[in-house]
LOVO-794684 format. One line per 4 residues: their letters; for each residue x, y, z of N, C-alpha, C, O, CB. Coordinates in steps of 0.1 Angstrom, whole numbers, plus 5000, padded with zeros to 4 digits. Atoms other than C-alpha are relative to their C-alpha. Glycine has a CB too. Layout:
N
a	X Y Z X Y Z X Y Z X Y Z X Y Z  ...
//
This chain:
214
msap	5001 5013 5005 4910 0951 3811 4986 4997 5013 4983 5002 5024 5019 4989 5000  5013 5000 4989 4879 0940 3828 5002 4985 5007 5005 4976 5000 4982 4999 4990  4994 5011 4990 4887 0912 3857 4992 4983 4995 4981 4980 5000 4995 5006 5018  5005 5017 4996 4879 0873 3851 4987 4999 5004 4984 5003 5016 5010 4992 5012
arqp	5014 4998 4983 4839 0866 3863 5010 4981 5005 5017 4972 5000 4967 4997 4993  4993 5008 4992 4849 0845 3888 4990 4985 5001 4979 4989 5005 5004 5010 5014  4999 5014 5002 4839 0805 3886 4990 5000 5017 4994 5004 5028 5021 4992 4998  5006 5009 4984 4814 0793 3917 5005 4995 5006 5005 4996 5019 4992 4990 5001
gehp	4989 5006 4988 4840 0770 3926 5009 5005 5014 5014 5001 5024 5009 4994 4993  4988 4989 4991 4861 0801 3936 4995 5003 5014 5003 5004 5023 5001 5017 4992  5010 5000 4989 4832 0807 3963 5002 4986 5006 5010 4982 4996 4983 5003 4994  5004 5004 4997 4830 0776 3980 4985 4996 5006 4976 4988 5003 5008 5001 5001
viwc	5009 4999 4992 4809 0785 4011 4991 5010 4996 4983 5013 5006 5005 5000 5011  5014 4997 5005 4784 0804 3991 4996 4997 4993 4984 5000 4991 4995 5008 4998  5003 5012 5010 4783 0781 3965 4988 4989 5006 4977 4987 5001 5014 4990 4997  5005 5011 4994 4774 0752 3993 4983 5006 5004 4972 5001 5001 5012 4997 5014
mmmh	5009 4989 4998 4752 0781 4007 4989 5000 4991 4977 5003 4995 5007 5012 4999  5012 4994 5013 4731 0785 3977 4994 4991 4994 4986 4994 4986 5005 5007 4988  4997 5007 5003 4733 0753 3973 4983 4985 5007 4974 4977 5003 5017 5002 5004  5007 5008 4994 4718 0739 4001 4987 5011 5005 4978 5007 5014 5010 4992 5012
vtes	5013 4998 5000 4691 0765 4000 4989 4998 4994 4978 4997 4999 5000 5009 5000  5007 5008 5007 4679 0752 3969 4994 4990 5001 4982 4988 4999 5004 4999 4994  5007 5010 4997 4676 0722 3978 4993 4997 5013 4989 4985 5015 5008 4992 4997  5010 4995 4986 4656 0731 4013 4988 4999 4987 4982 4989 4984 5004 5021 5011
vmrw	5012 4996 5011 4631 0750 3984 4995 4993 4997 4983 4991 5001 5001 5005 4990  5007 5012 5000 4630 0720 3967 4994 4995 5002 4985 4994 4994 5001 4996 4999  4999 5009 4989 4623 0696 3992 4987 5003 5005 4980 4993 5007 5013 5001 5010  5009 4993 4991 4595 0720 4008 4989 4998 4994 4979 4996 5001 5002 5014 5001
vrrh	5011 4997 5013 4575 0722 3973 5001 4982 4997 4990 4978 4993 5007 5014 4983  5002 5010 5006 4581 0686 3964 4992 4991 5019 4981 4986 5022 5016 4994 4991  5018 5001 4986 4563 0679 4001 4990 5001 4997 4981 4992 4998 4994 5010 5009  5015 4992 4993 4538 0703 3998 4987 4997 4984 4975 4997 4982 5004 5027 5004
rpdg	5010 5000 5016 4526 0696 3958 4993 4992 5003 4994 4983 5011 5006 4995 4986  5004 5018 5002 4497 0677 3950 5001 4993 4992 4996 4999 4983 4990 4996 4999  4991 5015 5012 4510 0649 3927 4993 4986 5003 4996 4976 4997 5020 4995 5006  5006 5015 4997 4487 0622 3944 5007 4992 5003 5008 4980 4999 4994 4993 4991
nplr	4992 5019 4996 4507 0600 3958 4995 4992 5012 4994 4995 5024 5018 4999 5005  5008 5003 4987 4492 0578 3976 5007 4997 5011 5003 4998 5023 4992 4990 4998  4990 4997 4978 4521 0573 4005 4999 5014 5015 5001 5015 5027 5020 5006 4995  5004 4986 4990 4509 0609 4016 4984 4996 5008 4972 4994 5004 4998 5020 4987
rrsd	5018 5001 4993 4481 0605 4042 4992 5011 5004 4994 5022 4999 5000 4993 5015  5009 4991 5007 4455 0623 4048 5002 5019 5012 4996 5029 5009 4979 4989 5002  4994 4989 4997 4471 0650 4074 5009 5008 4992 5012 5020 4992 5005 4998 5009  4990 4992 5012 4493 0657 4047 4997 5011 4993 5002 5022 4989 5003 4992 4990
rles	5001 4999 5012 4474 0662 4026 4989 5015 5005 4986 5025 4999 4993 4984 4990  5003 4986 4997 4457 0687 4052 5007 5009 5002 5001 5020 5001 4995 5002 5006  4984 4991 5002 4491 0705 4057 5004 5003 4989 5008 5015 4990 5012 4994 5004  4999 4995 5014 4496 0711 4025 4988 5008 5000 4990 5018 4993 5001 4989 4989
aall	5011 4998 5007 4458 0721 4022 5004 5023 5008 5007 5033 5003 4980 4985 5007  4991 4988 4996 4469 0748 4055 5006 5006 4991 5001 5011 4981 5010 4999 5008  4998 4990 5007 4496 0761 4045 5002 5005 4986 5014 5010 4984 5007 5003 5004  5003 4995 5014 4486 0772 4005 4985 5012 5007 4983 5023 5001 4994 4983 4985
vtvv	5009 4989 4999 4453 0791 4026 5013 5004 5008 5019 4998 4999 4985 4998 5007  4998 4994 4996 4480 0807 4048 5013 5011 4989 5020 5020 4994 5002 4993 5012  4992 4996 5011 4501 0819 4016 4994 5013 4991 4999 5022 4985 5001 4989 4992  5017 4997 5006 4464 0831 4005 4999 5008 5007 5000 5018 5000 4985 4990 5000
lvll	5006 4995 4991 4456 0849 4037 5013 5018 4999 5011 5030 4999 4999 4986 5014  4982 4994 5002 4500 0865 4035 4994 5011 4990 4990 5023 4992 5016 4985 4990  5008 4992 5013 4486 0877 4002 4994 5013 4997 4998 5024 4993 4991 4994 4997  5013 4996 5000 4457 0888 4004 4993 5014 5011 4983 5021 5010 4993 4986 5002
svwp	5004 4983 4992 4466 0916 4037 5008 5008 4998 5014 5014 5007 5000 5002 5016  4990 4993 4999 4488 0934 4018 4989 5012 4989 4996 5022 4987 5016 4992 4995  5013 4994 5001 4452 0953 4000 4998 5009 5007 4998 5021 5005 4992 4992 5002  5008 4984 4994 4440 0966 4030 5015 5005 5004 5016 5017 5000 4985 4999 5019
aaaa	4992 5000 4998 4479 0965 4043 5000 5019 4986 4997 5031 4990 5008 4984 5000  4997 4988 5011 4484 0994 4010 4988 5011 4993 4986 5019 4984 5006 4991 4987  5015 4991 4995 4450 1009 4017 5006 5009 5008 5012 5020 5007 4985 4991 5009  4992 4990 4984 4461 1017 4053 5011 5011 5004 5011 5020 5012 5006 4991 5008
grqs	4992 4988 5008 4487 1035 4040 5006 5004 4991 5017 5004 4987 5005 5003 5003  4997 4990 5017 4481 1056 4012 4982 5007 5012 4976 5017 5008 4996 4985 4972  5009 4991 4992 4449 1067 4045 5011 5005 5010 5010 5016 5014 4986 4991 5008  4990 4985 4989 4480 1079 4069 5009 5006 4990 5013 5017 4993 5013 4993 5014
yeha	4995 4992 5007 4496 1090 4044 4993 5014 4995 5001 5023 4997 5002 4992 4992  5015 4984 5005 4463 1122 4029 5002 4999 5015 5013 5005 5017 4977 4997 4992  5002 4999 4988 4454 1117 4072 5012 5015 5000 5010 5026 5005 5002 4984 5010  4988 4996 4991 4488 1133 4075 5003 5012 4990 5008 5022 4994 5012 4989 5002
lpal	4997 4988 5015 4491 1154 4039 4996 5014 5006 5004 5023 5005 4988 4996 4982  5006 4983 4995 4471 1185 4054 5012 5005 5007 5017 5016 5003 4985 5002 5014  4990 4993 4993 4500 1188 4080 5013 5010 4992 5022 5017 4994 5007 4988 5006  4986 4993 5019 4521 1200 4045 5000 5016 5003 5009 5024 5008 4989 4998 4973
gdgr	5004 4978 4997 4500 1239 4046 4994 5001 5009 4982 5004 5008 4991 5011 4989  5016 4993 4990 4482 1244 4078 5010 5011 5007 5014 5011 5019 4989 4984 5016  4991 4988 4996 4505 1275 4081 5010 4999 5004 5015 5003 4994 4997 5008 5008  4992 5004 4992 4530 1268 4099 5015 5009 4991 5019 5005 4980 5000 4982 5003
revv	4991 4998 5006 4560 1291 4093 5016 4997 5014 5015 4991 5025 4997 5016 4994  4989 5001 4996 4599 1293 4103 5002 5019 5009 5000 5029 5003 5011 4996 4984  4992 4993 4993 4611 1319 4130 5005 5008 5005 4995 5011 5011 5002 5000 4999  4989 5002 4994 4638 1335 4146 4998 5007 5011 4993 5019 5012 5012 5003 4993
atll	5004 4995 4989 4637 1337 4180 5017 5004 5010 5029 5000 5007 4987 4987 5006  4986 4997 5000 4664 1353 4204 5000 5002 5016 4994 5011 5022 5005 5014 4990  5001 5007 4995 4669 1340 4230 5007 5015 5013 5016 5023 5015 5005 4985 4995  5006 4989 4979 4659 1362 4269 5014 4998 5009 5017 5008 5016 4983 4987 5015
adap	4996 5000 4992 4686 1344 4287 5008 4989 5000 5004 4980 4993 4993 5002 5009  4996 5008 5007 4715 1324 4290 4991 4983 4996 4979 4982 4998 5013 5000 5006  5008 5014 5002 4707 1281 4280 4997 5004 5016 4997 5014 5022 5011 4983 4994  4999 5001 4988 4700 1263 4315 5013 4995 5002 5011 4983 5005 4991 4994 5005
vtrl	4997 5012 4992 4732 1249 4327 5004 4997 5012 4997 5002 5021 5007 4994 4997  4996 5007 4986 4754 1228 4357 5006 5001 5007 5015 4992 5009 5001 4992 5001  4979 4993 5000 4781 1246 4372 5001 4974 5013 4998 4965 5020 5005 5033 5024  4984 5012 4990 4807 1220 4385 5009 5003 5001 5012 5012 4994 5006 4987 4995
sfge	4986 4997 4996 4840 1218 4402 5010 5008 4986 5020 5015 4985 5007 4983 5006  4976 5005 5008 4861 1215 4369 4990 5013 4985 4994 5016 4974 5007 4964 4989  5004 4991 5012 4832 1241 4349 4989 5001 4996 4985 5010 5004 5004 4997 4991  5011 4998 5002 4798 1242 4334 4998 4984 4990 5005 4978 4983 4996 5015 4994
aprs	5007 5009 5014 4779 1216 4314 4983 4999 4999 4975 4997 5008 5005 4983 5001  5010 4993 5006 4750 1223 4296 4984 4988 5005 4985 4976 5010 5004 5002 4980  5018 5011 4994 4707 1206 4305 4994 5006 4988 4993 5016 4981 4989 5005 5019  5008 4999 5015 4689 1199 4280 4987 5007 5005 4980 4999 5009 4996 4982 4990
epap	5014 4999 4995 4657 1220 4290 4997 5011 4994 5008 5017 4993 4998 5002 5015  4999 4989 5004 4646 1252 4273 5006 5014 5001 5018 5014 5001 4992 5001 5000  4990 4989 5000 4654 1287 4276 4987 5011 4994 4980 5009 4984 5015 4997 4989  5008 4990 5006 4633 1319 4274 5002 5009 4990 5013 5015 4990 4996 5007 5007
ahwt	4995 4994 5021 4632 1336 4235 4987 5009 5005 4978 5008 5014 4996 4984 4977  5014 4996 5007 4610 1361 4221 5004 5001 4985 5015 5000 4981 4994 5017 5006  5000 5005 5011 4603 1358 4188 4988 5011 4994 4980 5014 5003 4997 4985 5001  5010 4995 5006 4579 1380 4162 4993 4991 4991 4998 4984 4983 5005 5011 4994
tpsg	5009 5013 5019 4552 1360 4139 5004 5007 4986 5011 5016 4983 4975 5003 4997  5002 4995 5018 4549 1366 4104 4989 5012 4995 4989 5019 4984 4993 4985 4992  5011 4990 5001 4514 1389 4112 5010 5019 5008 5008 5030 5004 4982 4991 5013  4999 4989 4996 4536 1414 4134 5000 5005 5013 5004 5015 5018 4993 5004 4994
lert	5001 5006 4985 4528 1402 4167 5015 4996 5008 5023 4987 5005 4991 4985 4998  4993 5003 4996 4551 1403 4190 5001 4984 5009 4989 4980 5008 5003 5010 5003  5001 5015 4994 4556 1365 4212 5014 4995 5010 5026 4995 5006 4999 4987 4984  4996 5004 4990 4570 1354 4244 4998 4987 5004 4986 4985 5007 4997 5007 5007
grvm	4989 5013 4997 4589 1312 4254 5007 5000 5005 5016 5008 5009 5007 4995 4993  4985 4998 5005 4607 1293 4256 5001 4988 4993 4992 4981 4990 5011 5002 5011  4993 5005 5013 4628 1274 4233 5010 4988 5003 5019 4991 5010 5009 5012 4992  4987 5009 5005 4652 1245 4228 5016 5012 5000 5015 5022 4993 4996 4993 4980
appl	4987 4988 5006 4689 1268 4227 5010 4986 5001 5008 4976 5007 5006 5018 5015  4985 5000 5007 4723 1255 4215 5005 4991 5015 4996 4994 5022 5011 5019 4996  4991 5003 4995 4743 1237 4240 5011 5014 5002 5017 5021 4993 5004 4988 4992  4998 4984 5004 4757 1271 4260 4999 5011 4994 5009 5018 4990 5006 5003 5000
arag	4995 4987 5009 4749 1297 4242 4993 5009 5014 4988 5006 5025 4991 5003 4980  5007 4986 4990 4739 1335 4259 4990 5007 5000 4996 5014 5009 5006 5009 5002  5007 4984 4999 4715 1362 4258 5002 5003 4985 5013 5003 4981 5008 5014 5011  4997 4998 5015 4711 1369 4222 5003 4995 4989 5006 5002 4980 5006 5005 4998
tevr	4996 5010 5002 4717 1343 4209 4981 4997 4986 4970 4993 4990 5004 4990 5017  5006 5003 5006 4696 1340 4177 4991 4976 4996 4999 4967 4992 5009 5009 4991  5002 5014 5000 4678 1301 4174 4984 5002 4995 4976 5010 4999 5002 4991 5016  5011 4989 5011 4651 1298 4140 4986 4982 5012 4990 4971 5015 5005 4999 4968
iwvd	5010 5009 4999 4618 1276 4154 4992 5005 4990 4991 5015 4983 4993 4999 5014  5019 5000 5008 4583 1269 4139 4988 5007 5010 4988 5005 5022 4993 4980 4998  5015 4999 4993 4549 1285 4149 4987 5001 4986 4987 5003 4974 5000 5018 5010  5017 4995 5005 4512 1288 4140 4998 5012 4993 5005 5021 4995 4990 5002 5013
pggl	5001 4990 4999 4494 1309 4121 5000 5005 5013 5010 5013 5012 4992 5001 4995  5003 4994 4985 4488 1321 4157 5008 5009 5009 5006 5016 5019 4996 4990 5008  4987 4994 4991 4520 1330 4167 5012 4984 5010 5023 4980 5012 4990 5014 5015  4996 5015 4987 4522 1297 4191 5016 4991 4994 5017 4986 4983 4982 4984 4999
rvga	4992 5012 5010 4558 1276 4186 4991 4994 5000 4982 4994 5008 5012 4991 5002  5005 5017 5004 4549 1241 4168 5013 4994 4997 5023 5000 4993 4990 4996 4985  4990 4997 5011 4571 1221 4157 5000 4999 4984 4992 5003 4976 5008 4992 5002  4996 4999 5015 4586 1214 4126 4987 4991 4992 4988 4979 4996 5017 4993 4997
ppsp	5001 5003 5013 4566 1203 4099 5000 4984 4992 5010 4986 4985 5010 5008 4996  4989 5004 5006 4574 1172 4082 4994 4997 4984 4983 4997 4979 5007 4987 5009  4999 5005 5005 4585 1162 4053 4991 4995 4991 4983 4988 4998 5006 4997 5004  5006 5007 4999 4565 1149 4023 5011 4988 5003 5007 4979 5010 4991 5001 4989
gdlr	4994 5017 5002 4595 1119 4020 5002 4993 5015 5007 4983 5018 5018 5000 4993  5003 5005 4989 4586 1118 4056 4989 4988 5005 4991 4977 5011 4997 5009 5005  5011 5009 5000 4548 1108 4053 5006 4990 4992 5011 4981 4999 4987 5004 4995  4996 5020 5005 4558 1077 4026 5007 4994 5007 5006 4982 5006 5009 4996 4987
vtav	4994 5007 4996 4577 1068 4043 4996 4998 5014 5001 4987 5016 5011 5004 4998  5014 5000 4985 4556 1068 4078 4989 4991 4986 4992 4980 4988 4990 5025 5008  5012 5008 5011 4525 1052 4045 5010 4986 5001 5007 4977 5009 4997 5008 4979  4993 5014 4998 4552 1024 4040 5003 4993 5009 5002 4980 5010 5008 4998 4996
atal	4999 5013 4983 4562 1016 4075 4986 4993 5002 4985 4981 5005 5002 5010 5018  5016 5003 4992 4522 1017 4082 4997 4983 4994 4990 4974 5000 4984 5014 4991  5017 5012 5008 4511 0989 4051 5013 4989 5008 5011 4982 5017 4992 4997 4972  4993 5011 4992 4546 0969 4059 4997 4989 5017 4997 4978 5023 5011 5007 5002
llvl	5000 5000 4980 4541 0968 4097 4988 4984 4998 4988 4972 5001 4988 5022 5012  5017 5005 5003 4505 0957 4085 5001 4985 4997 4996 4977 5006 4992 5009 4983  4995 5010 5006 4518 0927 4064 5008 4991 5011 5009 4978 5012 5006 5005 4989  4992 5012 4990 4541 0916 4093 4993 4994 5006 4993 4981 5008 5008 5003 5011
vaav	5011 5001 4989 4516 0918 4115 4985 4981 4998 4980 4971 5003 4990 5021 4994  5007 5014 5012 4494 0895 4090 5006 4989 4999 4999 4981 5005 5000 5002 4984  4993 5008 4999 4518 0871 4085 5003 4997 5013 4992 4999 5018 5009 5002 4993  5001 5002 4990 4529 0863 4117 4988 4991 5009 4989 4980 5014 5001 5011 5002
vavl	5009 5008 4995 4495 0856 4130 4998 4993 4988 4989 4986 4992 4988 5005 5008  5006 5014 5006 4489 0833 4103 5011 4994 5000 5009 4986 4991 4993 5000 4984  4992 5006 5005 4520 0818 4103 4998 4990 5017 4999 4978 5018 5015 5008 4993  5003 5010 4991 4511 0810 4143 4989 4990 4995 4990 4978 4995 4997 5006 5013
gfag	5014 5006 5001 4476 0800 4132 5006 4984 4993 5004 4974 5000 4987 5010 4989  4992 5011 5008 4497 0772 4106 5010 4994 5007 5015 4984 5002 5006 5005 4989  4990 5005 4994 4521 0766 4133 4985 4992 5012 4983 4980 5014 5013 5013 5005  5012 5006 4990 4492 0755 4157 4992 4994 4994 4992 4983 4998 4992 5009 5008
frll	5003 5016 5012 4474 0735 4130 5006 4989 4997 5001 4978 4994 4999 5000 4988  4989 5013 5005 4505 0715 4122 5004 4991 5016 5007 4979 5016 5019 5010 4991  4998 5004 4991 4510 0712 4160 4987 4987 5001 4989 4975 5001 5003 5011 5009  5016 5015 5004 4472 0691 4158 5004 4991 4993 5004 4981 4999 4985 5004 4992
ldrg	4989 5006 5011 4489 0675 4130 5006 4989 5004 5004 4978 5000 5010 5009 4997  4988 5006 4997 4516 0663 4144 4995 4989 5010 4995 4976 5008 5011 5011 5005  5008 5012 4988 4497 0649 4177 4998 4991 4995 5005 4981 4996 4988 5003 5006  5008 5008 5009 4471 0631 4153 5005 4987 4993 4998 4977 4990 4997 5008 4990
ryre	4989 5004 5003 4506 0616 4138 5005 4991 5010 5008 4980 5007 5006 5009 4998  4991 5007 4987 4521 0606 4175 4991 4986 5001 4995 4974 5000 4998 5012 5017  5013 5002 5000 4488 0594 4178 4997 4981 4991 4995 4970 4995 4992 5015 4991  5000 5015 5008 4487 0565 4149 5016 4992 5004 5019 4982 5011 4999 5004 4979
weaa	4987 5005 4997 4524 0559 4150 5005 4990 5011 5013 4981 5011 5005 5011 5003  5001 5016 4992 4516 0540 4183 4991 4997 4997 4996 4987 4992 4999 4998 5015  5010 5009 5004 4487 0527 4174 5005 4993 4986 4994 4988 4981 4987 5008 4999  4992 5010 5010 4506 0509 4144 5007 4994 5013 5003 4987 5022 5011 5008 4986
wsla	4993 5007 4989 4530 0500 4167 4998 4984 5011 5001 4972 5012 4999 5010 5008  5013 5013 4996 4509 0484 4188 4997 4987 4993 5002 4976 4994 4987 5006 4998  4999 5008 5005 4496 0468 4167 5011 4986 4992 5011 4974 4991 4996 5005 4998  4988 5010 5006 4526 0455 4149 5005 4990 5015 5009 4978 5014 5016 5011 4994
darw	4993 5013 4984 4537 0439 4189 4989 5001 4999 4987 5012 4995 5010 5003 5016  5004 5008 4995 4509 0424 4196 4994 4992 4986 4987 4982 4988 4992 5005 5010  5000 5016 5014 4507 0405 4153 5013 4989 5008 5013 4978 5012 5009 5008 4976  4984 5011 4996 4548 0400 4165 4998 4993 5015 5005 4984 5016 5018 5012 5000
rrrr	5002 5010 4987 4538 0385 4201 4988 4989 4995 4988 4982 5005 4993 5008 5015  5005 5007 5004 4513 0362 4183 5005 4993 4987 5002 4982 4982 4991 5005 5001  4991 5017 5008 4533 0345 4158 5011 4993 5010 5011 4981 5013 5013 5006 4984  4988 5008 4989 4561 0337 4183 4990 4995 5013 4998 4988 5020 5015 5015 5007
ss	5007 5007 4996 4534 0326 4205 4996 4986 4995 4992 4977 5003 4992 5006 5001  5010 5013 5012 4521 0298 4176 5008 4995 4997 5006 4986 4989 4992 5004 4986
//
């Protein structure tokens, strides 16, 4: 038997938060919508226009950001087929350790090893070994077509994640720049509003003084 559905009143905190967000959004829409309200000042209309431009610029940044993410993916795609192969390397010495009074502690340093390339050549180099590994331990490494040790190739999933992260980062940068521009423009408008308020209060004060003196 399924549990009865919860009513909104059963979670007053969540319900109040939802109502607050809804009221804030509606208040924001009423403030900036072009409704021809005669009480709106010229600065209010300029602010609404600047906000619209900000939103449009952020939306327009999505396309070049997606293109940049796709280019990043295609640029890294050849790394999947560059001939890297995984081989087994054998340690020639114990993994580096630090001698302590109570024993040994592993050090994050490579150890000498040798391996055979896919073409049959013998190679020697230094590889990262497991902590406290002894000589003769086998370690899997990646090599290029020449047999030199390289890093593991990225997976298709890694490339997709990098491409999406690149696109999101560019959209975020565009949004930050646009919002900062809007904030700066609004600051200029607010300064003009403050000057208008001061002028209006000065005029009202002068009229009030003239009425008292007459």
